DSSP file (Angstrom, degrees, kcal/mol; ACC not computed):
  #  RESIDUE AA STRUCTURE BP1 BP2  ACC     N-H-->O    O-->H-N    N-H-->O    O-->H-N    TCO  KAPPA ALPHA  PHI   PSI    X-CA   Y-CA   Z-CA
    1    1 A M              0   0    0      0, 0.0     2,-0.0     0, 0.0     0, 0.0   0.000 360.0 360.0 360.0 129.4   -8.7  -23.9    9.7
    2    2 A T     >  -     0   0    0      1,-0.1     4,-2.1     4,-0.0     5,-0.2  -0.318 360.0-114.3 -77.2 161.8   -5.5  -25.0    8.0
    3    3 A L  H  > S+     0   0    0      1,-0.2     4,-2.6     2,-0.2     5,-0.2   0.878 116.2  56.6 -60.9 -39.1   -2.2  -23.2    8.3
    4    4 A L  H  > S+     0   0    0      1,-0.2     4,-2.4     2,-0.2    -1,-0.2   0.896 107.6  47.6 -62.0 -40.9   -2.3  -22.2    4.6
    5    5 A V  H  > S+     0   0    0      2,-0.2     4,-2.5     1,-0.2    -1,-0.2   0.896 111.5  51.1 -66.6 -40.4   -5.7  -20.5    5.1
    6    6 A Q  H  X S+     0   0    0     -4,-2.1     4,-2.3     2,-0.2    -2,-0.2   0.911 111.0  48.0 -63.1 -42.4   -4.5  -18.7    8.2
    7    7 A V  H  X S+     0   0    0     -4,-2.6     4,-2.8     2,-0.2     5,-0.2   0.928 111.4  50.3 -64.2 -45.2   -1.4  -17.5    6.3
    8    8 A E  H  X S+     0   0    0     -4,-2.4     4,-2.4     1,-0.2    -2,-0.2   0.913 111.9  47.6 -59.8 -43.7   -3.5  -16.3    3.4
    9    9 A E  H  X S+     0   0    0     -4,-2.5     4,-2.5     2,-0.2    -1,-0.2   0.895 112.2  49.4 -65.4 -40.3   -5.9  -14.4    5.7
   10   10 A A  H  X S+     0   0    0     -4,-2.3     4,-2.4     2,-0.2    -2,-0.2   0.922 113.0  46.6 -65.3 -43.9   -3.0  -12.8    7.5
   11   11 A L  H  X S+     0   0    0     -4,-2.8     4,-2.4     2,-0.2    -2,-0.2   0.890 112.3  50.7 -64.5 -39.0   -1.3  -11.7    4.3
   12   12 A Q  H  X S+     0   0    0     -4,-2.4     4,-2.5    -5,-0.2    -2,-0.2   0.913 110.4  49.2 -65.4 -42.4   -4.6  -10.4    3.0
   13   13 A D  H  X S+     0   0    0     -4,-2.5     4,-2.5     2,-0.2    -2,-0.2   0.921 112.2  48.0 -62.1 -44.1   -5.2   -8.4    6.2
   14   14 A E  H  X S+     0   0    0     -4,-2.4     4,-2.7     1,-0.2    -2,-0.2   0.910 111.6  50.6 -62.8 -41.7   -1.7   -6.9    6.0
   15   15 A D  H  X S+     0   0    0     -4,-2.4     4,-2.5     2,-0.2    -2,-0.2   0.913 111.3  47.5 -62.8 -43.9   -2.2   -6.1    2.3
   16   16 A Q  H  X S+     0   0    0     -4,-2.5     4,-2.3     2,-0.2    -2,-0.2   0.899 112.6  49.5 -65.2 -40.7   -5.5   -4.3    3.0
   17   17 A D  H  X S+     0   0    0     -4,-2.5     4,-2.5     2,-0.2    -2,-0.2   0.932 112.3  47.6 -62.6 -45.9   -4.0   -2.4    5.9
   18   18 A D  H  X S+     0   0    0     -4,-2.7     4,-2.9     1,-0.2     5,-0.2   0.911 111.4  50.6 -62.7 -42.5   -1.1   -1.3    3.8
   19   19 A F  H  X S+     0   0    0     -4,-2.5     4,-2.4     1,-0.2    -1,-0.2   0.920 111.0  49.1 -61.7 -43.0   -3.4   -0.3    0.9
   20   20 A Y  H  X S+     0   0    0     -4,-2.3     4,-2.2     2,-0.2    -2,-0.2   0.938 113.2  46.1 -61.6 -48.0   -5.5    1.8    3.3
   21   21 A I  H  X S+     0   0    0     -4,-2.5     4,-2.4     1,-0.2    -2,-0.2   0.930 113.8  48.4 -61.9 -46.9   -2.5    3.5    4.9
   22   22 A L  H  X S+     0   0    0     -4,-2.9     4,-2.3     1,-0.2    -1,-0.2   0.891 111.7  49.5 -62.6 -39.7   -0.9    4.3    1.5
   23   23 A S  H  X S+     0   0    0     -4,-2.4     4,-2.1    -5,-0.2    -1,-0.2   0.885 111.4  48.8 -68.6 -37.1   -4.2    5.6    0.1
   24   24 A K  H  X S+     0   0    0     -4,-2.2     4,-2.4     2,-0.2    -2,-0.2   0.906 111.1  49.8 -67.8 -41.1   -4.7    7.9    3.1
   25   25 A I  H  X S+     0   0    0     -4,-2.4     4,-2.8     2,-0.2     5,-0.2   0.922 110.8  50.4 -61.7 -43.4   -1.1    9.2    2.8
   26   26 A A  H  X S+     0   0    0     -4,-2.3     4,-2.4     1,-0.2    -2,-0.2   0.902 110.0  50.5 -62.0 -41.1   -1.6    9.9   -0.9
   27   27 A D  H  X S+     0   0    0     -4,-2.1     4,-2.1     2,-0.2    -1,-0.2   0.922 112.2  46.8 -61.5 -44.2   -4.9   11.8   -0.1
   28   28 A I  H  X S+     0   0    0     -4,-2.4     4,-2.8     2,-0.2    -2,-0.2   0.924 112.7  48.8 -65.0 -45.2   -3.1   13.9    2.5
   29   29 A L  H  X S+     0   0    0     -4,-2.8     4,-2.9     1,-0.2     5,-0.3   0.900 109.4  53.3 -62.4 -40.0   -0.1   14.6    0.3
   30   30 A H  H  X S+     0   0    0     -4,-2.4     4,-2.0    -5,-0.2    -1,-0.2   0.929 111.8  45.1 -59.6 -45.9   -2.5   15.6   -2.5
   31   31 A S  H  X S+     0   0    0     -4,-2.1     4,-1.9     2,-0.2    -2,-0.2   0.918 113.8  49.2 -64.1 -44.0   -4.3   18.1   -0.2
   32   32 A L  H  X S+     0   0    0     -4,-2.8     4,-2.9     1,-0.2     5,-0.4   0.914 111.8  47.5 -64.6 -42.4   -1.0   19.5    1.1
   33   33 A F  H  X S+     0   0    0     -4,-2.9     4,-1.9     1,-0.2    -1,-0.2   0.871 110.6  54.3 -65.9 -34.8    0.4   20.0   -2.4
   34   34 A G  H  < S+     0   0    0     -4,-2.0    -1,-0.2    -5,-0.3    -2,-0.2   0.867 118.3  33.6 -64.9 -36.3   -2.8   21.6   -3.5
   35   35 A S  H  < S+     0   0    0     -4,-1.9    -2,-0.2    -5,-0.1    -1,-0.2   0.791 132.6  27.1 -91.5 -29.0   -2.7   24.1   -0.6
   36   36 A H  H >< S-     0   0    0     -4,-2.9     3,-1.4    -5,-0.2    -3,-0.2   0.605  83.2-171.1-111.0 -15.1    1.1   24.7   -0.3
   37   37 A G  G ><  -     0   0    0     -4,-1.9     3,-1.9    -5,-0.4     4,-0.2  -0.242  67.8  -7.6  59.6-143.1    2.4   23.9   -3.8
   38   38 A P  G >  S+     0   0    0      0, 0.0     3,-1.7     0, 0.0    -1,-0.2   0.669 120.4  78.7 -63.4 -17.3    6.2   23.7   -4.2
   39   39 A D  G <  S+     0   0    0     -3,-1.4     4,-0.3     1,-0.3    -2,-0.2   0.712  86.3  63.2 -63.0 -17.3    6.8   24.9   -0.7
   40   40 A L  G <> S+     0   0    0     -3,-1.9     4,-2.7     1,-0.2     3,-0.4   0.615  75.0  92.9 -82.7 -12.6    6.0   21.4    0.4
   41   41 A F  H <> S+     0   0    0     -3,-1.7     4,-2.7     1,-0.2    -1,-0.2   0.857  80.6  54.1 -55.2 -41.4    9.0   19.8   -1.4
   42   42 A P  H  > S+     0   0    0      0, 0.0     4,-1.1     0, 0.0    -1,-0.2   0.924 114.0  42.3 -60.2 -41.2   11.4   19.9    1.6
   43   43 A L  H  > S+     0   0    0     -3,-0.4     4,-1.9    -4,-0.3     3,-0.4   0.914 113.1  53.3 -67.8 -41.9    8.9   18.1    3.8
   44   44 A F  H  X S+     0   0    0     -4,-2.7     4,-2.6     1,-0.2    -1,-0.2   0.885 103.2  57.4 -60.6 -39.3    8.0   15.7    0.9
   45   45 A D  H  < S+     0   0    0     -4,-2.7    -1,-0.2    -5,-0.2    -2,-0.2   0.852 108.7  47.0 -59.8 -34.3   11.7   14.9    0.5
   46   46 A C  H  < S+     0   0    0     -4,-1.1     4,-0.4    -3,-0.4    -1,-0.2   0.848 116.6  43.3 -74.3 -34.8   11.8   13.8    4.2
   47   47 A L  H >X S+     0   0    0     -4,-1.9     4,-2.2     1,-0.2     3,-0.7   0.777  94.8  79.3 -81.9 -27.9    8.6   11.7    3.9
   48   48 A L  H 3X S+     0   0    0     -4,-2.6     4,-2.8     1,-0.2     5,-0.2   0.858  88.6  53.1 -55.3 -44.4    9.4   10.0    0.5
   49   49 A P  H 3> S+     0   0    0      0, 0.0     4,-1.7     0, 0.0    -1,-0.2   0.886 111.8  47.0 -59.8 -36.0   11.8    7.3    1.8
   50   50 A H  H <> S+     0   0    0     -3,-0.7     4,-1.7    -4,-0.4    -2,-0.2   0.906 112.9  48.1 -70.6 -41.4    9.2    6.2    4.4
   51   51 A Y  H  X S+     0   0    0     -4,-2.2     4,-2.1     1,-0.2    -1,-0.2   0.900 109.9  53.3 -64.2 -40.7    6.4    6.2    1.8
   52   52 A A  H  X S+     0   0    0     -4,-2.8     4,-2.7    -5,-0.2    -1,-0.2   0.880 104.9  54.8 -62.8 -38.3    8.7    4.2   -0.6
   53   53 A K  H  X S+     0   0    0     -4,-1.7     4,-2.4    -5,-0.2    -1,-0.2   0.903 107.8  49.6 -61.8 -40.4    9.3    1.6    2.1
   54   54 A L  H  X S+     0   0    0     -4,-1.7     4,-2.4     2,-0.2    -2,-0.2   0.900 110.7  50.1 -64.7 -40.0    5.5    1.1    2.5
   55   55 A L  H  X S+     0   0    0     -4,-2.1     4,-2.6     2,-0.2    -2,-0.2   0.923 111.2  48.2 -63.3 -44.0    5.2    0.7   -1.3
   56   56 A V  H  X S+     0   0    0     -4,-2.7     4,-2.4     1,-0.2    -2,-0.2   0.903 110.9  51.8 -63.4 -40.8    8.0   -1.9   -1.4
   57   57 A R  H  X S+     0   0    0     -4,-2.4     4,-2.4     2,-0.2    -1,-0.2   0.923 110.4  48.2 -60.5 -44.9    6.4   -3.7    1.5
   58   58 A R  H  X S+     0   0    0     -4,-2.4     4,-2.3     1,-0.2    -2,-0.2   0.923 112.2  48.4 -63.9 -44.1    3.0   -3.8   -0.3
   59   59 A L  H  X S+     0   0    0     -4,-2.6     4,-2.3     1,-0.2    -1,-0.2   0.878 110.6  52.5 -63.7 -36.4    4.6   -5.1   -3.5
   60   60 A S  H  X S+     0   0    0     -4,-2.4     4,-2.6     2,-0.2    -2,-0.2   0.915 108.6  49.7 -64.7 -42.9    6.5   -7.7   -1.5
   61   61 A L  H  X S+     0   0    0     -4,-2.4     4,-2.5     1,-0.2    -2,-0.2   0.912 111.5  48.9 -62.0 -41.9    3.3   -8.9    0.1
   62   62 A L  H  X S+     0   0    0     -4,-2.3     4,-2.4     1,-0.2    -1,-0.2   0.897 111.2  50.1 -64.5 -39.2    1.7   -9.1   -3.3
   63   63 A T  H  X S+     0   0    0     -4,-2.3     4,-2.7     2,-0.2    -2,-0.2   0.912 111.2  48.2 -65.3 -42.9    4.7  -11.1   -4.7
   64   64 A V  H  X S+     0   0    0     -4,-2.6     4,-1.8     2,-0.2     6,-0.2   0.929 113.0  47.9 -62.9 -45.1    4.6  -13.5   -1.8
   65   65 A R  H  <>S+     0   0    0     -4,-2.5     5,-2.7     1,-0.2     4,-0.3   0.910 113.7  47.2 -63.4 -41.2    0.9  -14.1   -2.2
   66   66 A E  H ><5S+     0   0    0     -4,-2.4     3,-1.3     1,-0.2    -2,-0.2   0.913 110.1  52.3 -66.6 -42.2    1.2  -14.6   -6.0
   67   67 A A  H 3<5S+     0   0    0     -4,-2.7    -1,-0.2     1,-0.3    -2,-0.2   0.820 109.0  51.0 -63.2 -31.0    4.1  -17.0   -5.6
   68   68 A C  T 3<5S-     0   0    0     -4,-1.8    -1,-0.3    -5,-0.2    -2,-0.2   0.499 119.4-111.8 -84.6  -4.0    2.1  -19.0   -3.1
   69   69 A G  T < 5 +     0   0    0     -3,-1.3    -3,-0.2    -4,-0.3     2,-0.2   0.646  64.9 151.1  84.8  14.0   -0.8  -19.2   -5.6
   70   70 A F      < -     0   0    0     -5,-2.7     2,-0.3    -6,-0.2    -1,-0.3  -0.493  54.0-103.6 -78.6 149.7   -3.1  -17.0   -3.5
   71   71 A E        -     0   0    0     -2,-0.2     2,-0.6     1,-0.0    -1,-0.1  -0.556  34.5-144.8 -70.8 132.8   -5.7  -14.9   -5.3
   72   72 A I        -     0   0    0     -2,-0.3     2,-0.5    -6,-0.0    -1,-0.0  -0.896  16.6-174.2-105.3 122.3   -4.7  -11.3   -5.3
   73   73 A T        -     0   0    0     -2,-0.6     2,-0.1   -61,-0.0     4,-0.1  -0.960  16.1-140.0-115.2 131.7   -7.4   -8.6   -5.0
   74   74 A M        -     0   0    0     -2,-0.5     6,-0.1     2,-0.2   -58,-0.0  -0.439  20.0-119.4 -84.3 162.2   -6.5   -5.0   -5.3
   75   75 A G  S    S+     0   0    0     -2,-0.1     2,-0.4   -60,-0.1    -1,-0.1   0.515  95.7  60.3 -78.6  -4.8   -8.0   -2.4   -3.1
   76   76 A C  S >  S-     0   0    0      1,-0.1     3,-1.4     0, 0.0     4,-0.3  -0.984  74.6-139.0-131.1 134.4   -9.6   -0.6   -6.0
   77   77 A Q  G >  S+     0   0    0     -2,-0.4     3,-1.8     1,-0.3     4,-0.3   0.832  99.3  66.7 -58.8 -34.9  -12.2   -1.9   -8.5
   78   78 A E  G 3  S+     0   0    0      1,-0.3     3,-0.4     2,-0.2    -1,-0.3   0.719  99.1  52.5 -65.0 -19.7  -10.4   -0.2  -11.5
   79   79 A F  G <  S+     0   0    0     -3,-1.4    -1,-0.3     1,-0.2    -2,-0.2   0.500  90.5  78.1 -90.6  -4.4   -7.4   -2.5  -11.1
   80   80 A Q    <         0   0    0     -3,-1.8    -1,-0.2    -4,-0.3    -2,-0.2   0.584 360.0 360.0 -85.3  -8.5   -9.4   -5.7  -11.1
   81   81 A N              0   0    0     -3,-0.4    -1,-0.2    -4,-0.3    -2,-0.1   0.446 360.0 360.0 -92.8 360.0   -9.9   -5.9  -14.9
């Protein structure tokens, strides 16, 4: 296995892990906002910087993969068209 293939696989694994984590966090936040409404904003304000860092990381991974010419697959079918 060439180094380029290993790098692509590692980046793809990281991207899939990040997508999974971000989607689970979004699901949890959706449920919490549904049950607690605006009372959740103080907690959300504390969590938002951490969530934003994960989003930036994911976008950075996608940018690196795209710059290297790797195929980018999104975690959701609706984004593939």
